[in-house]
C-alpha positions as CSV (number, residue, x, y, z in Angstrom):
1,M,-27.9,25.7,-95.2
2,S,-25.6,23.3,-93.3
3,E,-24.5,26.1,-91.1
4,L,-28.1,27.0,-90.3
5,K,-28.8,23.3,-89.5
6,T,-25.8,23.2,-87.2
7,K,-26.9,26.4,-85.4
8,F,-30.4,24.9,-84.9
9,E,-28.9,21.7,-83.5
10,E,-26.8,23.7,-81.1
11,L,-29.8,25.7,-80.1
12,E,-31.8,22.6,-79.6
13,K,-29.0,21.1,-77.4
14,R,-28.9,24.3,-75.3
15,I,-32.7,24.2,-74.9
16,Q,-32.6,20.5,-73.9
17,K,-29.8,21.4,-71.4
18,L,-31.9,24.2,-70.0
19,I,-34.9,21.9,-69.7
20,Y,-32.8,19.3,-67.9
21,L,-31.3,21.9,-65.6
22,H,-34.8,23.4,-65.0
23,K,-36.1,19.9,-64.0
24,Q,-33.1,19.5,-61.6
25,V,-33.6,22.8,-60.0
26,K,-37.4,22.2,-59.7
27,S,-36.8,18.8,-58.0
28,E,-34.2,20.3,-55.7
29,N,-36.6,23.1,-54.8
30,Q,-39.3,20.6,-54.0
31,N,-36.9,18.6,-51.8
32,L,-35.9,21.7,-50.0
33,G,-39.5,22.7,-49.5
34,E,-40.2,19.3,-47.9
35,L,-37.1,19.6,-45.7
36,N,-38.2,23.1,-44.7
37,R,-41.7,21.8,-43.7
38,K,-40.1,19.0,-41.7
39,L,-37.8,21.3,-39.9
40,E,-40.6,23.7,-39.1
41,L,-42.6,20.9,-37.5
42,E,-39.6,19.8,-35.5
43,L,-39.1,23.4,-34.4
44,K,-42.7,23.6,-33.2
45,E,-42.3,20.3,-31.3
46,E,-39.1,21.6,-29.6
47,K,-40.8,24.8,-28.7
48,K,-43.6,22.8,-27.1
49,K,-41.1,20.7,-25.2
50,F,-39.3,23.8,-24.0
51,L,-42.6,25.3,-22.7
52,R,-43.4,22.1,-20.9
53,M,-40.0,22.1,-19.3
54,E,-40.3,25.7,-18.3
55,E,-43.7,25.0,-16.7
56,G,-42.2,21.9,-14.9
57,F,-39.3,24.0,-13.7
58,A,-41.6,26.7,-12.4
59,G,-43.7,24.1,-10.6
60,L,-40.6,22.4,-9.1
61,K,-39.3,25.8,-8.0
62,A,-42.6,26.7,-6.3
63,N,-42.7,23.2,-4.7
64,N,-39.1,23.7,-3.4
65,K,-40.0,27.1,-2.0
66,N,-43.1,25.7,-0.3
67,N,-41.1,22.8,1.2
68,T,-38.4,25.3,2.4
69,N,-41.0,27.5,4.0
70,K,-42.5,24.5,5.7
71,S,-39.1,23.4,6.9
72,I,-38.3,26.9,8.3
73,S,-41.7,27.0,10.0
74,G,-41.0,23.6,11.6
75,I,-37.6,24.7,12.8
76,K,-39.1,27.9,14.2
77,Q,-41.7,25.9,16.0
78,K,-39.1,23.6,17.5
79,V,-36.9,26.5,18.6
80,N,-40.0,28.2,20.3
81,E,-40.8,24.9,22.0
82,M,-37.2,24.7,23.3
83,I,-37.3,28.3,24.5
84,S,-40.6,27.6,26.3
85,E,-39.1,24.5,27.9
86,I,-36.0,26.5,29.0
87,D,-38.3,29.2,30.5
88,R,-40.2,26.6,32.4
89,S,-37.0,25.0,33.7
90,V,-35.6,28.4,34.8
91,T,-38.9,29.2,36.5
92,L,-38.8,25.9,38.4
93,I,-35.2,26.4,39.4
94,N,-35.9,30.0,40.6
95,A,-38.9,28.6,42.6
96,Q,-36.8,26.0,44.3
97,N,-34.0,28.5,45.1
98,K,-36.6,30.8,46.8
99,K,-37.7,28.0,49.2
């Protein structure tokens, strides 16, 4: 009978240990679940930031292209004005040489 009692006590200790380990694993699982939710929220926020940055970059790129086009148009206009002035000067010089 003593041997049976010892086996039951050992069995009870094992069961208590299993219950303790189960509680630890359950607690760790809950902590990991909370950490996972937190990380998923952070990931969503980072994705939103990334999209905003992409949109800003696209806007900046378009703005730079627009400014470059305006600058090129301004330079072309100045060159055309210079050519016109040169043409007028050449015409005046030719007219004076003919007299």
